[in-house]
Structures are given as C-alpha cells and as structure tokens.
C-alpha positions in Angstrom: 0.2 -0.2 -0.3 1.4 3.8 -1.0 2.1 5.7 1.8 -0.2 8.4 1.0 -3.1 5.9 0.6 -1.9 4.5 4.1 -1.9 7.7 5.9 -5.8 9.0 4.4 -6.9 5.5 5.8 -4.9 6.3 8.8 -6.5 9.8 9.6 -10.1 9.1 8.5 -10.1 5.9 10.9 -8.8 8.2 13.8 -11.5 11.1 13.1 -14.4 9.1 12.0 -13.7 7.1 15.7 -13.4 10.3 18.0 -16.1 12.0 16.4 -18.6 9.1 17.2 -16.6 7.0 20.3 -18.9 9.0 23.0 -22.2 7.8 21.2 -20.9 4.9 20.3 -19.6 3.5 24.1 -23.3 4.5 24.8 -24.9 2.4 22.3 -22.4 -0.3 23.2 -22.9 0.2 27.1 -26.9 0.0 26.8 -27.1 -2.3 24.2 -25.0 -4.8 26.1 -27.3 -4.4 29.1 -30.4 -4.8 26.8 -29.5 -8.3 26.3 -30.8 -8.8 29.3 -33.9 -6.7 28.7 -36.3 -9.6 29.3 -34.8 -10.6 32.8 -34.6 -6.9 33.5 -38.4 -6.8 33.6 -38.8 -9.8 35.2 -36.9 -8.4 37.9 -38.2 -5.1 37.9 -41.9 -6.1 38.1 -41.1 -9.0 40.3 -43.2 -11.2 37.9 -40.9 -14.6 37.1 -42.2 -15.9 34.0 -42.6 -20.3 33.6 -41.1 -22.1 30.3 -43.8 -22.3 27.2 -45.5 -19.4 28.8 -47.5 -18.2 25.4 -48.1 -21.8 24.5 -50.1 -22.4 27.5 -51.5 -19.2 27.6 -55.2 -18.8 28.7 -56.5 -16.9 25.4 -60.2 -17.7 26.5 -60.2 -16.2 30.0 -58.4 -13.3 28.3 -61.1 -12.8 25.3 -63.6 -12.9 28.2 -62.0 -10.4 30.4 -61.9 -8.2 27.7 -65.2 -8.6 26.7 -66.5 -7.2 30.0 -65.2 -3.8 29.2 -66.2 -3.5 25.4 -68.7 -5.6 22.8 -65.7 -7.8 20.5 -67.8 -8.2 18.1 -66.5 -7.8 14.4 -63.3 -6.6 15.8 -60.1 -8.0 14.8 -57.5 -8.8 17.8 -54.1 -9.9 18.3 -51.4 -11.2 20.8 -48.5 -11.1 20.3 -45.4 -12.4 22.5 -42.1 -10.7 21.0 -40.0 -10.7 24.6 -40.3 -13.6 26.7 -42.1 -12.0 29.6 -45.7 -12.2 31.2 -47.2 -9.2 29.7 -47.8 -9.6 26.1 -48.7 -7.2 23.4 -52.4 -6.8 22.7 -54.9 -4.8 19.9 -58.2 -4.5 19.5 -59.3 -2.7 16.3 -62.6 -0.5 15.5 -65.5 -2.8 15.5 -66.7 -3.6 11.7 -70.2 -3.5 12.9 -71.6 -0.4 12.5 -74.1 -0.4 14.7 -71.9 -0.9 18.0 -70.9 2.1 19.4 -67.4 2.2 19.2 -64.6 3.5 22.3 -63.0 6.8 21.6 -60.1 5.1 20.2 -60.3 4.3 16.8 -58.1 1.7 14.8 -55.4 -0.8 15.5 -52.6 1.3 17.0 -55.3 3.5 19.0 -56.5 0.3 21.0 -53.0 -1.2 21.3 -52.0 -2.4 25.2 -50.4 -4.7 27.5 -52.0 -7.5 29.1 -50.8 -10.0 31.7 -52.1 -13.3 30.7 -51.9 -14.4 34.1 -54.2 -11.8 36.0 -55.3 -10.2 32.6 -54.4 -7.0 33.7 -54.4 -4.3 31.2 -51.5 -1.6 31.0 -50.9 1.1 29.0 -48.0 2.3 27.2 -46.7 4.5 29.9 -47.6 2.5 33.2 -45.8 -0.6 31.2 -42.5 1.1 30.9 -39.5 -0.6 32.4 -35.8 -0.5 32.7 -35.4 -2.9 29.8 -37.5 -1.1 27.3 -35.7 1.7 28.4 -32.2 0.5 27.9 -33.3 -0.8 24.9 -34.4 2.2 23.3 -31.7 4.6 24.6 -29.1 2.2 22.7 -30.5 3.6 19.1 -31.2 7.2 20.9 -34.9 6.6 20.7 -35.5 9.2 23.7 -33.7 11.8 21.1 -36.8 11.6 18.8 -37.9 15.2 19.1 -38.2 16.2 15.8 -38.7 13.3 13.3 -36.7 10.3 13.8 -33.4 12.4 14.9 -32.4 9.8 17.3 -32.7 7.3 14.4 -30.9 9.1 11.8 -28.0 9.7 14.8 -27.9 6.1 15.6 -27.9 4.9 12.1 -24.7 7.3 11.6 -22.9 6.3 14.2 -23.4 2.6 13.1 -22.5 3.3 9.3 -18.8 5.5 10.6 -18.3 2.1 13.2 -18.9 -0.1 10.2 -16.0 2.4 8.5 -14.2 2.5 11.6 -14.0 -1.3 11.7 -12.8 -2.2 8.4 -10.1 1.1 7.8 -8.5 -0.4 11.6 -8.3 -4.1 9.9 -6.7 -2.4 7.0 -4.2 0.1 9.2 -3.3 -2.8 11.5 -3.0 -5.4 9.2 0.7 -6.3 8.7 1.4 -6.2 12.5 -2.5 -7.0 13.7 -0.9 -10.9 14.5 2.3 -10.0 16.1 0.3 -6.8 18.1 -2.2 -9.3 19.5 0.3 -11.1 21.4 2.4 -7.8 22.6 1.5 -6.2 26.0 4.0 -4.0 27.8 2.6 -2.6 31.2 5.9 -1.0 31.7 6.0 1.2 28.8 4.9 4.7 28.3 1.2 5.3 28.1 0.8 5.4 24.4 2.0 2.0 24.0 0.0 0.4 26.7 -3.4 1.9 25.1 -2.1 0.6 22.0 -1.2 -2.9 22.7 -4.7 -3.0 24.9 -6.5 -1.6 22.0 -4.9 -3.8 19.3 -5.4 -7.2 21.4 -9.0 -6.3 22.4 -10.2 -4.8 19.6 -8.6 -8.2 17.6 -10.6 -10.3 19.9 -13.7 -8.6 19.5 -13.5 -7.8 15.7 -16.0 -10.5 14.4 -18.7 -9.2 17.3 -17.8 -5.6 15.8 -18.3 -6.1 12.4 -21.2 -8.3 13.2 -23.2 -5.5 15.0 -21.7 -2.8 13.2 -23.2 -4.5 9.8 -26.5 -5.6 11.6 -27.0 -2.2 13.4 -26.4 0.1 10.4 -28.8 -2.6 8.4 -31.8 -2.3 11.4 -31.8 1.2 12.0 -30.9 2.6 8.5 -32.7 0.1 6.6 -35.5 -0.2 8.6 -36.1 2.8 10.3 -34.7 5.5 8.1 -35.1 4.2 4.5 -38.1 1.9 4.9 -40.5 5.0 5.5 -39.8 6.9 2.6 -39.9 3.7 0.2 -42.8 2.7 1.5 -44.6 6.2 1.3 -43.2 6.7 -2.6 -43.7 3.3 -4.1 -46.5 1.5 -2.1 -48.9 4.7 -1.5 -48.4 4.5 2.2 -49.8 1.1 2.6 -47.4 -0.8 4.8 -49.8 -4.1 3.8 -48.5 -4.0 0.5 -45.2 -3.3 1.1 -45.0 -6.5 3.7 -46.5 -8.5 0.4 -44.3 -7.2 -1.9 -41.5 -8.3 0.2 -42.8 -11.6 1.1 -42.7 -10.6 4.9 -46.5 -11.7 5.3 -49.1 -12.9 3.0 -51.9 -11.3 4.6 -55.3 -12.8 3.5 -58.7 -10.5 4.1 -61.4 -12.0 5.8 -64.6 -10.3 4.6 -67.2 -9.5 7.9 -70.6 -11.2 7.4 -72.4 -9.5 9.9 -74.1 -12.5 11.4 -73.3 -13.6 14.8 -71.9 -17.2 15.3 -74.2 -19.4 17.1 -71.4 -21.1 19.0 -69.0 -20.9 21.4 -65.5 -19.9 20.6 -62.7 -22.2 21.9 -59.3 -20.7 21.1 -57.4 -23.3 23.0 -58.7 -26.5 20.5 -56.7 -24.4 17.6 -53.8 -23.7 19.9 -53.7 -27.4 20.6 -53.9 -28.1 17.0 -50.6 -26.1 16.0 -48.8 -28.0 18.8 -49.7 -31.6 17.6 -48.8 -30.9 14.3 -45.3 -29.1 15.2 -44.6 -30.1 19.3 -41.4 -27.8 19.5 -42.8 -24.7 18.1 -42.9 -21.7 20.2 -45.8 -19.5 19.8 -45.3 -16.0 19.4 -48.5 -14.6 18.3 -52.3 -15.6 18.2 -54.7 -13.4 15.9 -58.6 -13.3 15.9 -60.2 -11.9 12.5 -64.0 -10.8 13.1 -64.4 -11.8 16.3 -67.9 -13.5 17.0 -68.9 -13.6 13.4 -70.0 -16.6 11.3 -67.0 -15.6 8.9 -64.7 -15.6 12.2 -61.2 -17.0 11.5 -58.1 -17.6 14.0 -54.5 -17.7 13.3 -51.9 -19.0 15.6 -48.0 -18.7 14.4 -44.9 -19.3 16.0 -41.4 -19.9 15.5 -39.1 -23.5 15.9 -36.7 -23.6 19.1 -33.3 -22.0 17.8 -31.5 -25.2 19.0 -33.6 -26.8 16.3 -33.6 -24.1 13.7 -32.7 -20.7 13.9 -34.3 -19.3 10.9 -38.3 -19.7 10.0 -41.7 -19.1 11.3 -45.3 -21.1 10.7 -48.6 -20.6 11.4 -52.3 -22.3 10.8 -55.4 -20.5 10.3 -58.8 -22.0 10.8 -62.2 -20.9 9.9 -64.1 -21.2 13.2 -67.7 -22.0 12.5 -66.6 -25.2 11.0 -62.9 -25.7 12.1 -61.5 -25.9 8.9 -57.6 -25.5 7.8 -58.0 -22.8 5.2 -54.4 -21.6 5.4 -50.7 -22.8 6.9 -47.0 -22.1 6.7 -44.5 -24.4 7.3 -42.2 -23.3 9.8 -39.1 -25.7 9.0 -39.3 -25.7 5.0 -39.8 -23.7 2.1 -37.8 -20.3 3.9 -38.0 -17.8 1.0 -34.2 -15.4 1.0 -37.0 -12.5 1.7 -38.4 -13.8 4.9 -34.4 -15.4 5.9 -32.1 -12.8 5.3 -33.7 -10.2 7.6 -34.2 -12.9 10.1 -31.2 -13.6 10.2 -29.7 -10.3 11.0 -31.9 -9.8 13.9 -31.3 -12.9 15.5 -27.2 -11.8 15.4 -27.8 -8.9 16.7 -30.3 -9.5 19.1 -28.1 -12.4 20.4 -31.4 -14.3 21.3 -30.7 -18.0 19.6 -28.4 -19.8 22.2 -29.3 -18.8 25.6 -27.7 -17.6 28.4 -24.4 -18.7 27.3 -24.7 -16.6 23.9 -26.1 -13.7 26.3 -23.0 -14.1 28.1 -20.6 -13.9 25.2 -22.3 -10.7 23.8 -22.1 -9.1 27.2 -18.4 -9.6 27.8 -17.7 -8.9 24.0 -19.8 -5.8 24.4 -17.9 -4.3 27.0 -14.7 -5.3 25.9 -15.5 -3.2 22.9 -16.4 -0.2 25.1 -12.8 -0.4 26.6 -12.0 -0.4 22.9 -13.3 3.0 22.2 -12.0 4.5 25.3 -8.4 3.1 24.8 -8.8 4.0 20.8 -9.6 8.3 22.7 -6.5 8.0 25.3 -4.2 6.9 22.3 -5.5 9.6 20.1 -4.7 11.9 23.2 -1.3 10.8 24.1 -0.3 11.0 20.5 -1.3 14.7 20.0 1.2 15.6 23.3 4.1 16.8 21.1 5.8 20.3 20.3 4.4 20.1 16.9 1.0 20.4 18.1 0.0 23.9 19.7 -0.8 24.6 23.4 -4.6 25.4 22.2 -5.2 22.6 20.6 -3.6 20.4 22.9 -5.9 22.3 26.0 -8.5 21.5 23.2 -8.0 17.7 23.1 -7.4 17.1 26.3 -10.8 19.0 27.6 -12.7 16.8 24.4 -10.8 13.9 26.1 -12.1 15.0 29.8 -15.6 15.4 28.1 -16.0 11.8 26.5 -14.3 10.2 29.6 -17.1 11.5 31.7 -19.6 10.9 29.4 -18.8 7.3 28.8 -17.5 6.3 32.6 -20.4 8.0 34.5 -23.0 5.5 32.9 -22.1 3.0 35.3 -22.8 4.9 38.6 -26.2 6.3 37.2 -27.3 2.9 36.0 -27.2 1.3 39.2 -29.1 3.9 40.6 -31.9 3.9 38.0 -32.3 0.2 39.2 -32.4 0.8 42.3 -34.9 3.9 42.3 -37.1 2.0 40.1 -37.5 -0.7 42.8 -37.8 1.1 45.6 -40.3 4.3 44.4 -42.7 2.6 41.3 -44.8 -0.2 41.3 -45.6 -2.4 38.4 -48.8 -0.1 37.5 -47.6 3.3 38.0 -48.4 5.5 35.0 -45.5 8.1 36.1 -42.7 5.6 36.4 -41.4 6.5 32.5 -41.1 10.3 33.4 -39.6 9.1 37.0 -36.7 7.1 35.1 -36.1 10.0 32.1 -35.9 12.4 35.7 -33.6 9.7 37.7 -31.5 8.8 34.8 -30.5 11.5 32.7 -30.5 14.3 35.3 -28.2 11.9 37.7 -26.0 11.4 34.5 -26.1 15.0 33.8 -25.0 15.7 37.8 -22.1 13.0 37.1 -20.8 14.7 34.0 -20.7 18.0 35.5 -18.8 16.7 38.8 -16.2 15.0 36.4 -16.0 17.8 34.3 -15.1 20.4 37.2 -12.5 18.1 38.3 -10.9 17.5 34.6 -8.7 14.2 36.0 -9.6 11.5 34.0 -7.9 9.4 37.1 -10.5 10.7 39.1 -13.3 9.8 36.7 -12.2 6.5 36.5 -11.7 5.6 40.1 -15.2 7.2 41.4 -16.8 5.8 38.7 -16.0 2.2 39.1 -16.4 2.8 43.2 -19.6 4.5 43.2 -20.5 1.9 40.4 -19.3 -1.0 42.5 -21.1 -0.5 46.0 -24.3 0.6 44.2 -24.4 -2.6 42.0 -24.0 -4.2 45.1 -26.7 -2.7 46.6 -28.9 -3.5 43.6 -29.7 -7.6 44.9 -29.6 -6.3 48.4 -33.0 -3.7 47.4 -34.3 -6.4 45.8 -34.3 -8.6 48.6 -35.7 -6.1 51.1 -38.5 -5.2 48.5 -39.6 -8.6 47.1 -38.1 -11.1 49.6 -36.1 -12.9 46.6 -32.8 -12.8 47.5 -30.3 -14.8 45.2 -30.4 -17.8 47.2 -34.5 -17.5 47.3 -34.4 -17.1 43.5 -32.3 -20.2 43.2 -34.3 -22.2 45.2 -37.7 -21.0 43.4 -36.3 -21.2 40.1 -36.9 -18.0 39.4 -34.1 -18.3 36.6 -34.7 -14.3 35.1 -34.4 -12.6 38.5 -31.3 -14.6 39.5 -29.9 -13.9 36.1 -30.0 -10.2 37.1 -28.9 -10.3 40.5 -26.0 -12.2 40.0 -25.0 -9.5 37.2 -24.5 -7.1 39.1 -22.7 -9.1 41.7 -20.1 -10.0 38.9 -20.2 -6.4 37.8 -19.2 -5.0 40.8 -16.6 -7.2 41.7 -15.2 -7.1 38.4 -14.8 -3.3 39.3 -13.2 -3.9 42.3 -10.5 -6.2 41.3 -10.3 -3.6 38.2 -9.7 -0.7 41.3 -7.2 -3.0 43.4 -5.3 -3.5 39.8 -4.6 -0.1 39.5 -4.1 0.7 43.0 -1.5 -1.7 42.9 0.5 -0.5 39.5 0.5 2.9 41.0 1.7 1.8 44.0 4.3 0.0 41.5 5.4 2.9 39.8 5.7 5.0 42.4 8.3 2.4 43.7 10.1 2.4 40.7 10.1 5.9 40.1 11.6 6.3 43.8 14.0 3.8 43.0 15.0 5.7 39.7 15.7 8.8 41.5 17.6 7.3 43.8 20.1 5.4 41.6 20.4 9.2 39.9 21.2 10.4 43.3 23.8 8.0 43.9 25.4 8.2 40.6 25.8 11.9 40.8 27.3 11.4 44.5 29.8 8.8 42.8 31.0 11.4 40.2 31.5 13.9 43.2 35.7 14.3 43.1 37.2 15.0 47.0 39.9 17.7 46.4 
C-alpha cells in the first residue's frame, strides 16, 4: 500500500472514531445491558415467567376479560409475544359492525395495550414502561426523537461510521495485527500501553464488532430511515402492500359477514392443534379476525426452537364455524430469502438464539468494545502531546477527552442508581414510572458529567465511577431482596432464573469493578516505587561522580 493511501486511511479511521466515540460507547454499554431486557423486566416487576408461557396462555379467559369492558363483536384481536415476559402485546381494532358504539380510540394502534396473561390486567405504554425497555431504546437513541426520527438518524450514522472504522482499523493494522495481538508492555509509556490493549482487545472483539456494525446499520438505516420513504413513495403509504411485496407476510383478508356466530368460541383447541402438528414450536402470536362473526378466523403462529432451526416462522389459520384449516405455512421448510436474510441479521444482532451462553459472550464482548473505544480515545490524546501541536489545540484535545470520559464512565454508576430507584419508588402499574425514570437517569447522568468536568481529572473520573458503580451495584440485589424477599438464594431455590440472573449480573459486575480498582492501585504503587528507586539511583550516580579535593 502506498504511504499516501495508508495515511489517508489512518487519519479517516482516527477522525471517524473520535467523532462517534462517545455516542458509540453509549450504544454498546446500553446495548449490552439490553441483552438482559426480558430478565430486567421480570426482576423489576417481580414477575417470573415459566417455560412455554405463551403456549400455555389462557386466551379464552383473556377474551372473556376483555369482553367485559367492551363488545368485541366484529373486531380483529391480536396477541403477540415478542419478548419473553408475562405481559404480551395486545390490540383490538374498531368493530366492523357499524351498529356498535365504539370506544373513543379508533383503529388498531389506538387500542394497543399490554395484557398480563395470568391476571388479565391491562397496562398502557406509560404504565408498562420498564428499565429493560428504557435501555433497549436508549441504545438506538429513541429518546432523542424530538424532531421526527432524529434519534434513529443519529444512531444510523454512528453505526455506519463504526462499520467504516472497523474496516479501516483492520486495513491499517493488517501487517502487524497478529504480532501486535501477542504484545503487551505494561511498563512502557502510556501511548504504548493503550495501543497494545486497543489492538489486542480489538482483535478479540473484531468479529463481534463487525457483525454489530453491519446489523446495526441495516436495522437502523434500512428499517427506520429508508423503509418509511420507500413505503410512502412506492406503495402509497400502504404497509400491507410493502409486506406482501417483500414476502414478509402473505396477508389474507377475511370479510365480515355481519351475522353472529351461534356457538361458543374455544381458542384452546386451535392452539392445541398447531402444537400437535409441531410439538416443539414456540408460539409468539395469535390473531382473531371478525370476532364472534360467522366468518371468524383464528391464526396461530410461532417459530421453532433455535436449537433446532435458527430461522423460519409458521402458522395455521382456521375458520371457526367448521374448524376447517384454510391457510398454513410450514416453519421448518420453504423459507424464502426475503424472510430468512432479515431474520438472520436480527438474530445475530439480538443474540437471542443460544440461551444464556450466547448472552454471556455478547455481554463480555460488548464491555470489551467499550474499553476498545476508550483506549482509542486515549491513544489519540497521548499521540497529540508533542511539540508539533500548539498549546491551544492540546488544551482543546484534553478538554474533549475529559468530556468523553465523563460521559462514558458515568453511565455505570447512574445505571445502578436507576435500578435501585425504580425498585424502591415505583410500582408495576405506576403511570408516572416513565417520567420518573427519565428524571432519575438523565438528571443524575448530567450531575455526574458536570462533577467530572469540574474536576478535569481522568484518573479521578475512572476511580470514582468504578468505586461508586461497584458499591451501588452490590445494593441492587440487596434492594431487590428487601423489597420482594427474592434474595439470590431464594430466587435460585424457587427457579426464578430471570431474577437470579439480574442479581448475579450486578454482583459479578461489582466484583469486576473492585478487581480493576485493586489492580490499578497496585500498578500505581509499583510505579511510585520504581520512580523512587530511579531517583535514588540518579542521586547515587551523581554523588559517586563528585571528586574530593
């Protein structure tokens, strides 16, 4: 490679990395926590969930409970289990019978709510808002959608530039990437230490980082930024036409007859029928078309276990009046490219295909990536501490790194505070929980950032963040035990795996933080001893050179 080309790639890698580093750190830190989204929700609400929950749900009881609030006749009703939690997404459309007085909410989205399939309690979005949902949305900046999709747009740009930084990083380190992986010089100058760590850990997480850069750019840019204009221009704003064109869903319209069905509906028999045909299928959706009408249909859908098949979805659709199977899709065969490719990218991004083993690997690699981001920033700072850079630029660079370190490292303690605050001061049905969480997290985060910027000491920022995060992290399982009685050993004995995983995660994270602090303290002591011995050696050398007259 020509030297000029190398220099161009090197500088674009550096600049792109510096521009997105703080935002990228937020994405990876909150995204890593989001791998435990379902577990966090179960922990926060104290709602453990059993295996095959949706497969065993009482849909008939749910419809009876909903019918007490409004006449369901002529409506399309759907239940979806996108996340593994007790509260499922439910929607009820406007009735197709014009003689029925409808509720003030019109249309499918207007009647969307969350339904606990054990107690049949309804929650709107605000009262159902959770820590898991918060961190999941924060990792693509959904909270910044103040003007249109500005938050999504920012996340998409960060993902694209991260993909660019990963590729250019491989190019500039290609010749020495294997050699550099085995080199670590802890007693060298700081630029060398950060460079060794950056290359070694970057190499370990390289496949992970490339996958997440690619899938993140696809999901954000492709779905949230590019798809709406395509839908508006090419399909006149009709989402169903777009889905049919992309073969995502072969939607079938079932006309409303206007005559009431003269027999009681039994949803359970249709759910059982699909499980008889595919016993290992994990159900994730149930749709009822024209409820209570003679042309009422029921569609039951699901996906295979990921241990059996990574991709594929299937469904059976029945006509209720005679129980006839009118439509079906085999989840194990005939998976189209248009269905399989997007599903594969989503599975790789969410990491939900290999149980807790994959989640643990993703968590560790996510936090390693956070370290790679910060080490890259520190390399950039140290490399510019030379005589060729003006004093003004050096001050600006130092201030910029102070800001980045304050923004990034303060995420750890404020996250622990958010967990404790939500457990202590909110209930599972509190409609103000969303506002409360925003105030605690964002105002607390801002307070930490201002404090660290006032100190202007990266060592202080790192030490305080690790110490506070570690101490507060230990209080997360303690708070849960005091409030719910589900201490670590109780959750383990009762089989509440989701609650146990969250408490264990915080204990492990705190112990790791304390171990890092002890290692840093030991290194500082060793450095002081070496510096003192070096000074003593210089003094003894000078005194030996003095000649007595």
